[in-house]
C-alpha positions as CSV (number, residue, x, y, z in Angstrom):
1,M,-60.9,36.1,59.9
2,K,-62.3,34.2,56.9
3,K,-60.7,36.1,54.5
4,K,-57.3,35.9,56.2
5,I,-57.6,32.1,56.4
6,F,-58.7,32.1,53.2
7,S,-55.3,33.8,51.9
8,A,-53.2,31.8,53.5
9,M,-54.6,28.8,52.0
10,L,-54.3,30.2,48.7
11,V,-50.4,31.1,49.3
12,L,-50.1,27.6,50.6
13,L,-51.7,25.9,47.6
14,L,-49.5,28.1,45.1
15,V,-46.3,27.5,46.8
16,C,-47.3,23.5,46.8
17,Q,-47.9,23.9,43.2
18,M,-44.6,25.6,42.9
19,V,-42.6,23.0,44.6
20,M,-44.5,20.0,42.4
21,T,-43.7,21.3,39.2
22,G,-40.3,22.3,39.7
23,C,-40.6,25.8,38.9
24,S,-39.1,28.6,41.4
25,S,-39.9,32.1,41.3
26,S,-36.8,34.4,39.9
27,G,-38.0,37.7,41.5
28,N,-38.6,39.1,38.1
29,D,-41.2,36.9,36.5
30,K,-44.2,39.2,36.4
31,E,-43.9,39.9,33.0
32,D,-43.6,36.4,32.0
33,K,-46.7,35.3,34.3
34,K,-49.0,38.1,32.8
35,S,-50.5,36.0,30.1
36,T,-50.2,32.4,31.3
37,G,-49.6,32.5,35.3
38,K,-46.9,29.8,34.5
39,D,-43.1,30.4,34.9
40,K,-41.2,30.9,31.4
41,I,-38.1,30.0,30.0
42,V,-36.9,31.4,26.5
43,V,-34.8,29.2,24.3
44,A,-33.2,30.1,20.9
45,N,-33.5,27.2,18.5
46,W,-33.8,26.7,14.6
47,Q,-37.3,26.4,13.8
48,S,-38.6,22.9,13.0
49,Y,-35.6,21.3,14.9
50,A,-37.0,19.0,17.6
51,T,-37.7,21.3,20.4
52,D,-40.8,22.8,18.7
53,A,-42.4,19.2,18.1
54,E,-44.8,17.8,20.6
55,Y,-42.3,15.3,22.2
56,G,-40.1,18.8,23.3
57,A,-41.5,22.0,24.4
58,A,-44.8,20.8,24.6
59,K,-44.0,17.8,26.4
60,F,-41.7,19.6,29.0
61,E,-44.3,22.2,29.7
62,E,-46.9,19.1,30.2
63,E,-44.2,17.6,32.9
64,T,-42.8,20.6,34.6
65,G,-46.0,23.1,34.2
66,C,-43.3,25.5,32.9
67,E,-43.9,27.4,29.6
68,V,-41.2,27.1,26.8
69,E,-41.0,30.4,24.6
70,H,-39.0,29.6,21.5
71,Y,-36.9,32.2,19.9
72,F,-36.3,30.9,16.4
73,I,-32.8,31.9,15.1
74,S,-32.2,33.5,11.7
75,S,-28.7,33.4,11.6
76,I,-25.6,32.7,13.8
77,P,-24.4,36.3,13.9
78,E,-28.0,37.6,14.1
79,L,-28.4,35.5,17.4
80,L,-25.0,36.7,18.7
81,S,-25.9,40.4,18.2
82,V,-29.4,39.9,20.0
83,L,-27.4,38.3,23.0
84,Q,-24.7,41.4,22.9
85,N,-27.4,44.0,22.7
86,G,-30.0,43.0,25.5
87,G,-31.2,39.4,24.5
88,T,-29.0,38.2,27.5
89,G,-32.1,39.2,29.8
90,N,-34.5,37.7,27.6
91,I,-33.1,34.7,26.4
92,D,-31.9,31.8,28.6
93,V,-30.8,28.9,26.8
94,V,-29.2,28.8,23.2
95,C,-28.4,25.8,20.9
96,I,-25.2,26.6,19.4
97,N,-22.5,24.6,17.1
98,P,-19.1,24.3,18.0
99,L,-18.0,25.9,15.0
100,Y,-19.3,29.0,16.6
101,L,-19.4,28.3,20.2
102,Q,-15.8,29.9,21.3
103,Q,-16.9,32.9,19.4
104,Y,-19.9,33.4,21.5
105,L,-17.6,32.5,24.8
106,S,-15.1,35.3,23.6
107,A,-18.2,37.8,23.2
108,G,-18.9,37.1,27.1
109,V,-22.6,35.8,26.5
110,L,-22.4,32.0,28.0
111,E,-21.8,31.1,31.2
112,A,-19.7,27.8,32.4
113,L,-22.1,25.0,33.5
114,D,-22.2,22.7,36.6
115,T,-22.8,19.3,34.9
116,D,-23.5,17.7,38.4
117,K,-26.8,19.4,37.9
118,L,-27.7,17.3,35.0
119,E,-28.8,13.8,36.0
120,N,-28.4,12.6,32.3
121,F,-24.9,14.1,31.4
122,K,-23.1,10.7,32.2
123,N,-25.3,9.1,29.5
124,V,-24.3,11.3,26.7
125,R,-21.6,10.0,24.5
126,E,-18.1,10.7,25.7
127,D,-16.8,11.6,22.3
128,F,-19.3,14.5,22.2
129,R,-19.4,15.9,25.9
130,S,-15.6,15.8,26.5
131,I,-13.9,17.8,23.3
132,D,-11.7,20.8,24.3
133,E,-13.9,23.2,21.7
134,V,-17.0,22.9,24.0
135,K,-14.6,24.5,27.0
136,D,-13.3,27.5,28.4
137,K,-9.7,28.2,28.9
138,D,-10.1,26.9,32.6
139,G,-11.4,23.6,31.4
140,N,-15.1,24.2,32.5
141,I,-17.7,22.9,30.2
142,I,-19.5,25.5,28.5
143,G,-22.0,23.4,26.2
144,V,-23.9,20.3,26.5
145,P,-24.4,18.1,23.2
146,W,-28.1,17.0,22.6
147,V,-28.3,16.1,19.0
148,W,-25.8,15.0,16.4
149,G,-25.6,13.9,12.6
150,T,-23.7,14.0,9.3
151,T,-23.6,16.1,6.4
152,S,-23.0,13.1,3.8
153,L,-23.1,12.0,0.3
154,F,-26.8,11.4,-1.2
155,Y,-28.2,10.4,-4.4
156,N,-31.0,9.8,-6.3
157,P,-31.3,5.8,-7.7
158,D,-33.9,6.7,-10.2
159,I,-31.4,9.1,-11.9
160,V,-27.8,7.9,-10.7
161,K,-28.1,3.9,-11.9
162,E,-24.6,3.0,-10.4
163,E,-23.8,2.4,-6.5
164,I,-22.2,5.3,-5.2
165,T,-19.4,4.7,-2.6
166,S,-17.0,7.8,-3.0
167,W,-17.1,11.3,-2.9
168,S,-15.1,11.4,-6.1
169,A,-18.6,10.8,-7.8
170,L,-19.6,14.5,-7.7
171,W,-16.5,15.4,-9.8
172,D,-17.8,12.8,-12.3
173,P,-18.5,14.8,-15.8
174,K,-21.6,12.5,-16.4
175,Y,-23.1,14.0,-13.2
176,K,-22.8,17.8,-14.6
177,D,-25.6,20.2,-13.5
178,V,-27.2,17.9,-11.2
179,V,-24.9,18.2,-8.5
180,T,-25.6,20.2,-5.3
181,L,-23.7,21.4,-2.4
182,E,-24.8,23.0,1.0
183,N,-23.8,26.4,0.8
184,E,-21.5,26.0,4.0
185,Y,-17.9,26.6,3.9
186,D,-16.9,24.2,6.2
187,A,-18.9,21.0,5.0
188,A,-17.5,22.0,1.7
189,I,-13.8,22.4,2.4
190,R,-13.8,19.0,4.5
191,T,-15.4,17.0,1.6
192,A,-13.2,18.5,-1.0
193,A,-10.2,17.7,1.6
194,M,-11.4,13.8,1.7
195,Y,-11.8,13.9,-2.2
196,V,-8.4,15.0,-2.5
197,G,-6.8,12.8,0.1
198,E,-6.1,15.6,2.5
199,D,-6.6,15.8,6.5
200,P,-10.0,17.3,6.5
201,K,-8.8,19.2,9.9
202,S,-6.0,20.8,8.4
203,P,-5.8,20.5,4.6
204,D,-3.4,21.9,1.9
205,M,-5.9,24.9,0.9
206,D,-4.2,25.2,-2.7
207,K,-5.6,21.6,-3.6
208,V,-9.0,22.1,-1.7
209,Q,-9.6,25.5,-3.9
210,S,-8.7,23.4,-6.8
211,A,-10.9,20.8,-6.3
212,L,-13.9,23.0,-5.5
213,T,-13.1,25.1,-8.5
214,E,-13.1,21.9,-10.8
215,L,-16.5,20.7,-9.0
216,K,-17.9,24.0,-9.6
217,S,-18.6,23.2,-13.3
218,N,-21.0,20.2,-12.3
219,V,-22.8,21.8,-9.4
220,K,-26.4,23.0,-10.4
221,T,-27.0,25.0,-7.1
222,Y,-25.8,25.5,-3.9
223,W,-28.6,24.9,-1.3
224,T,-29.0,27.1,1.9
225,S,-32.0,25.7,3.7
226,H,-34.1,22.5,4.4
227,D,-36.7,23.9,2.1
228,D,-34.4,25.1,-0.9
229,F,-32.8,21.3,-0.7
230,L,-36.5,19.6,-0.8
231,K,-37.8,21.7,-3.8
232,A,-35.1,20.9,-5.8
233,Y,-34.7,17.1,-4.7
234,T,-38.4,16.7,-5.2
235,S,-38.7,18.6,-8.8
236,G,-35.7,16.2,-10.0
237,E,-33.4,19.6,-10.5
238,I,-30.7,17.9,-8.4
239,A,-29.6,13.9,-8.1
240,I,-26.3,13.8,-6.1
241,G,-24.5,15.8,-3.6
242,N,-24.5,16.4,0.3
243,V,-27.1,16.7,2.5
244,W,-28.0,16.6,6.3
245,G,-28.9,12.9,7.2
246,S,-32.2,14.2,8.8
247,I,-33.4,15.6,5.5
248,A,-32.6,12.1,3.7
249,T,-34.6,10.7,6.6
250,E,-37.3,12.9,5.8
251,L,-37.4,12.2,2.1
252,S,-37.5,8.3,2.6
253,S,-40.1,8.6,5.2
254,E,-42.3,10.4,2.7
255,G,-41.6,7.8,0.0
256,Y,-39.1,9.5,-2.0
257,N,-36.2,7.4,-3.5
258,I,-33.0,8.6,-1.8
259,K,-29.7,6.8,-1.0
260,Y,-27.6,8.3,2.1
261,V,-24.0,7.1,2.1
262,H,-21.1,7.8,4.2
263,P,-18.4,7.3,1.9
264,D,-15.2,5.3,2.0
265,E,-13.0,8.5,2.4
266,G,-15.1,9.7,5.5
267,T,-18.3,11.8,6.2
268,V,-18.6,15.2,7.8
269,G,-20.1,15.3,11.0
270,W,-21.9,17.8,13.5
271,C,-23.1,18.2,16.9
272,D,-25.1,20.7,18.3
273,Y,-25.0,21.9,22.3
274,W,-27.2,23.4,24.7
275,C,-25.6,26.6,26.2
276,I,-26.8,28.9,29.3
277,V,-26.9,32.7,28.7
278,K,-24.7,34.5,31.2
279,G,-26.9,36.5,33.7
280,T,-29.9,34.7,33.3
281,E,-32.6,34.7,36.0
282,K,-33.9,31.2,34.9
283,E,-30.6,29.4,35.6
284,E,-32.6,26.1,37.7
285,L,-35.3,26.2,34.9
286,A,-32.5,26.2,32.1
287,Y,-30.5,23.2,33.8
288,K,-34.1,21.4,34.0
289,W,-34.4,22.0,30.4
290,I,-31.1,20.9,29.3
291,D,-31.3,17.6,31.3
292,Y,-34.9,17.0,29.8
293,C,-33.2,17.3,26.1
294,I,-30.6,14.7,27.1
295,G,-32.9,12.5,28.9
296,E,-34.1,9.2,27.6
297,E,-37.7,10.2,27.1
298,F,-37.1,13.3,24.7
299,Q,-33.9,11.3,23.1
300,N,-35.9,8.6,22.1
301,S,-39.0,10.7,20.7
302,M,-36.4,12.3,18.8
303,G,-34.7,9.4,17.4
304,T,-37.8,7.5,16.3
305,A,-40.0,10.7,15.3
306,K,-42.2,10.2,12.0
307,G,-40.7,12.5,9.5
308,Q,-37.7,14.6,10.8
309,A,-35.8,12.1,13.1
310,Y,-32.2,13.0,14.5
311,A,-29.5,10.9,16.0
312,P,-29.7,10.7,20.1
313,V,-26.5,11.3,22.0
314,N,-28.0,9.6,25.1
315,T,-26.0,6.1,24.9
316,N,-29.0,4.3,26.7
317,V,-31.0,5.4,23.9
318,T,-29.0,4.7,21.0
319,D,-28.0,0.9,22.3
320,K,-31.6,0.2,22.4
321,L,-33.0,1.6,19.1
322,S,-34.6,-1.1,16.7
323,D,-32.8,-2.1,13.5
324,D,-35.4,-0.2,11.6
325,A,-34.9,3.0,13.5
326,K,-31.1,2.8,13.1
327,K,-31.6,2.2,9.6
328,A,-34.2,5.4,9.4
329,L,-31.4,7.3,11.0
330,W,-28.5,5.9,8.6
331,M,-26.7,4.4,11.5
332,Y,-27.5,0.7,10.3
333,P,-26.1,-1.6,10.8
334,E,-23.4,0.8,12.9
335,A,-23.0,4.6,13.2
336,P,-20.1,5.6,10.9
337,E,-16.6,5.5,12.1
338,N,-14.8,8.2,10.2
339,V,-16.6,11.0,11.1
340,N,-14.4,14.4,10.8
341,L,-16.7,16.6,13.4
342,A,-17.1,20.2,12.5
343,L,-14.8,22.0,14.8
344,P,-13.8,25.6,15.3
345,L,-11.0,27.0,13.3
346,S,-8.3,29.5,14.5
347,D,-9.2,32.8,13.4
348,E,-6.2,32.6,10.8
349,D,-7.7,29.5,9.3
350,L,-11.0,30.7,9.5
351,K,-10.0,33.5,7.5
352,V,-8.2,31.4,5.0
353,W,-11.5,28.8,4.7
354,T,-14.3,31.3,4.4
355,G,-12.0,33.3,1.8
356,V,-11.4,30.0,-0.5
357,W,-15.5,29.5,-0.3
358,D,-15.8,33.3,-1.0
359,K,-13.6,32.9,-4.1
360,I,-15.6,29.6,-5.1
361,K,-18.9,31.2,-4.9
362,A,-17.9,34.4,-6.9
363,G,-16.4,32.1,-9.7
364,N,-12.8,33.0,-9.1
């Protein structure tokens, strides 16, 4: 009898713990719980990208009692392949840029979202949460924005002595062999389009290709990763080009002299989104994760972090940022207005844009 009473009490305690932590059994959690005894969600994101910081997954686990396992993305095509070949049963939430979101949607690996389940969704910037490119054909929202930034112009004032306010400086012969560009077709083409006075959304590609061909004689290197850029900049190999605002923030916080400018012609913008993988058995927990990432606690921590800080999408947080925090995020005195957001292209345009970039890289 004592054993039965003890067993009943133990079950009751476990149920209470699950209710208090907000974690629910999915019916297929045995493997998840073998090592820790906790419910678990698997999140696909880039390494060292906010959510694996102490204020991210670790804090979420502390508050909910649920474990977050990161699947670190190595490439966009690789992640899609994983999801199409069994990953949908092992990955619950993915971070995707709108450039690729429709591709993932067409592959059938994402599910439509019920934003009523997200308490903080109403506080997310309207211009990011309402774009058509993050909706399916029926108008259902597929992705929730959680971080944004710019890929804008930088220069090293120790080498570049003049004040730079235009993309045209990249083409100036005096900066030959100290220019760098991100090895990414979208930012390069939109930047060249702004330089030649074309609409970055639908430029004359002959003019763009000509401009990028001309620029190539000035380019020292095309950087492909965070570490690539840091090594080239801190060694003095490069002095001017384009870079993510978060990298410029990191260098500045570490004492390096760097200027980050939103040029007169405009700048390239980006925003990353959380999407729920179709068929996940952790849907409730996936919503909790997304809501946490767009909530004020996480967003404020992300926007004020030392080193790698990122621009929040929660307007309650943005409105309360100090001038110093805004300055560190290159939003001071206010965020740039002429931001050309990277958005998906039609299949035909994508073929043309990537074809031009391939020709530039090949030297043709």
